[in-house]
Structure formats: C-alpha cells, structure tokens
N, C-alpha and C positions, 0 to 999 in steps of 0.2 A: 675739856681744854687744858687743866693745870697738867691734868696726868702727861698731856701731848706735847707741853711746855716742856716739863718734866724731863722727858724721855728725848726731846731734840738738846737738852744742854748736858746732859750725862756725860757724850762722848769729848765735851769739852770739858766738862769736870776733870774725867778720868784720867787726858792728856795732861790738864794742866798738877794735876797732884802726881804724875810719872817723872816731870822734870825735879831734879834736887832743885833745894833752894839754899841761897843763899847763907851763909853761916856767920858772913864777919859785915862790919860797915866799912863801904869802900873808902870812904872817906878817912881810914887808919892807915891805908898803904902811904904814905909819907916817905918820899926821897927826900925831902927835906932834913928827916929825922937822920943824924948822924949816927948816933945808934945801932936804929934801926936796919940802917944800910952795910953794916960794919956785920951785921949777926946775920944777913942775908948776903951777902959777901961768900962768906964761908958758905952757907946753906948750898945754893944756887953752883960754888964749886963741887960741895959732897954729892948733891941730886941732879943737876942740869945739866952743867960745862960736857959733861960725856955724850948726850947727843947735842946738846944747841951751842958749845964751842964755850974756852975760855974764854974768849973775848965777848960772848953773845955773838957769834958771829954764822950760826948755824951750820949744816949739813952743804955740800957743793951740791947743784942742782937740785937746790930745796926745793923747786917749783914744778920738779919733774918728774912723773911717778917711777917711783921702780919698779922690775919686772914683776915683783910680787903686788903692783897696784896703790903700796902705798907710798905716801908722799915723804922723804927726808925732814927729818925737824928743820922748822925757819928759824931763822935770826929771830935775835930777841935789843938786836940793836936799832938803830935808826931806817934800817934798809929791809927790815923786815915788817913783816903785817900784825905784830904783835902791839902797837901803838893804836892803832885801827880797834882797838874794843873796849870796854869801861871796863873799872878796877875788877866790878862783881862780874861780869865773864869771867876775867882772866882767874880768878879767884878760885869762880870754879870750875873751866876748867883744867887748874893745877890742881882743886881738890880730886876733881869727880871726874878726870879724863876726856878725851876727845868723844868716846864715844859717847857719851852721856848725854850730845848736847847734838848729834849729826844724827843724820836718817838710817834706818836700820837697815844692817847690813855694810855699813860704810866700815873701814877695817882702816884702824890707825895703831902707833909704837908709843904714842902718847898715851899713858897710862894716869891712874888718878893717885896722888900723892898723900889722898886722906888717911891712908893705913900707914903712911911711912913720917908725913909730919905733922905738926900740931898745925890748927888756924894761926895761931902765933907764928909761927916757923915760914908759913905761905905768905902771909902777910910784910913779914923780913925778906922772902925773897924776890916777892913783886918791886917794893918799895927801893932795892937794891937795880934791878930792871931798872926803872922806870929813873932812878939816878942817873944811869947812863945816855940816858936820851938829850939830846938838846933842849934847849928851856923851851923853845918855840913846839917843840912835838909835845912834849908834856902838858904845854899849854893846852894845845889843838886835842889830847888826849881826854886831857880832865873833863872838856866839855861835850864825851860822848858818853851817854846814860843807856 
C-alpha cells in the first residue's frame, strides 16, 4: 500500500521539482521606494525597452501571433496584462523566461534574465514597472497571489 502511494505521488513530486523556485520575497518589489524605482528605470531602459517599449507600451498588435507563431511583447503599462500576475510570478518570468512556465513546445521571445541581471536588479526593474501603474491597479495587483 505504501509503495503504491509513493508511486502515485512520484509524478507530482517530479513536476513540482521541475518548476523554478522564487528566489525573492515579493514584498521587496516596492514601487514606493524611489531609490529602487530610479535604479529600475535605468535597468528597464537597458534590458526591456527594446521589446516592451520605452514607455512600457509593448509592441503593436501584441495580442496577435506573428507568422512564426510567437506573440509580440506585451505592454507593461496599465493596458497590458502584466499587473494581472503576482510579484512572485513576474519575478520568476523575468528571471527564468516565459518558457520555464509554459507548456512544452511553447515558443516565446521572452528570455530569462537570470544570467544578465542579479535578483536585486530584477526586483528594481519590477519596482519601476509597478511605479508606472495607477494606484488602483497597484492595489488590485498587490492582492494577487
């Protein structure tokens, strides 16, 4: 009986272990911290703006797949869906890339930045993005787990 139970749990354990873990405490992504936001503004310009736009506006027709099947970069302003995700999810997608959380075979242009930016730099970048959202959006997003 114990062996059968362990065998039935094995796929769940493997699946849980195959997902990257959060490397940060989401509460550290503080859009009200002016020093962090200023640092994040520069990091966003250097690493994110080329795809997501200098004003967080995203690429044109970001909801329509390109000929290669990939979606354009979405906006990070209030018109996009970035604020629909928890801080932990945003951190992990930024660090590990979208493919780490998508179904097998999903193709994306969103790479992971874990080899490019430190955890602290990712936190600062996300603080900058969040600082650009209206207060009511930040409040709604803060309740997402």
